[in-house]
GUKEZA-920259 format. One line per 2 residues: number of its first residue (from 1); their letters; for each residue x, y, z of C-alpha. Coordinates in steps of 0.5 Angstrom, whole numbers. Layout:
NUM = a = X/Y/Z  ...
// end
This chain:
1 = mr = 36/111/-8  31/110/-15
3 = et = 35/103/-17  35/101/-9
5 = ad = 28/102/-9  27/98/-16
7 = vl = 31/92/-13  26/92/-7
9 = fq = 20/92/-11  23/86/-16
11 = rl = 25/82/-10  18/84/-7
13 = dw = 15/82/-14  19/76/-14
15 = lr = 16/74/-7  9/76/-9
17 = ns = 10/71/-15  13/66/-10
19 = tv = 7/65/-6  2/65/-12
21 = ev = 7/59/-14  6/56/-7
23 = kn = -1/57/-6  -2/53/-13
25 = tv = 2/47/-11  -1/46/-5
27 = qq = -8/47/-8  -5/41/-13
29 = if = -2/37/-7  -10/37/-5
31 = vi = -14/36/-10  -9/30/-12
33 = nf = -10/28/-5  -17/28/-5
35 = qm = -17/24/-12  -13/19/-9
37 = yg = -17/18/-2  -24/17/-7
39 = ei = -20/12/-11  -18/8/-5
41 = lr = -24/8/-2  -27/5/-9
43 = vq = -22/-1/-9  -23/-1/-2
45 = sl = -31/-2/-3  -30/-7/-9
47 = vt = -24/-11/-5  -30/-12/1
49 = nq = -36/-13/-4  -32/-19/-7
51 = iv = -30/-22/0  -36/-22/3
53 = rs = -40/-25/-4  -34/-30/-6
55 = pq = -37/-37/-4  -30/-40/-3
57 = mn = -28/-35/3  -30/-41/6
59 = le = -25/-40/13  -26/-47/15
61 = ap = -22/-49/8  -16/-49/9
63 = wi = -10/-46/5  -6/-51/0
65 = le = 2/-49/0  5/-53/-5
67 = dc = 13/-53/-7  16/-54/-13
69 = lg = 17/-62/-12  10/-62/-11
71 = rv = 9/-63/-3  3/-61/0
73 = sp = 2/-57/6  -5/-55/9
75 = vh = -5/-49/13  -12/-47/16
77 = rq = -14/-39/16  -14/-38/23
79 = fi = -7/-40/24  -4/-34/20
81 = vs = -6/-28/24  0/-23/22
83 = we = 6/-24/16  11/-26/22
85 = vc = 6/-33/23  6/-33/16
87 = sg = 13/-32/15  15/-37/20
89 = li = 11/-43/18  14/-42/11
91 = aw = 21/-43/14  19/-48/19
93 = lt = 16/-53/13  23/-50/9
95 = li = 27/-53/14  23/-60/15
97 = ya = 23/-61/8  30/-60/8
99 = ei = 31/-65/13  26/-70/9
101 = if = 31/-69/3  38/-69/5
// end
């Protein structure tokens, strides 16, 4: 009977230690998440400040896409509203330039 009680106490001790380990791990996860959140806010404010202050950020000026052969295609920023549009534009320009070459 004493051996059974000892085994039971060892298992309960293991469970108590495991609970402490889980608690410590969760605390570390929270600390890391809050640190990451703070850094993301800091980077976001830096980027926002640079965009607002940048004199080059004129929405009227087009982007200039230039391929490896030096062909230039101006694209207005208002036209690019998503990655799909940007990807489609690049694919379209690739087809046009391929027809010109061949």
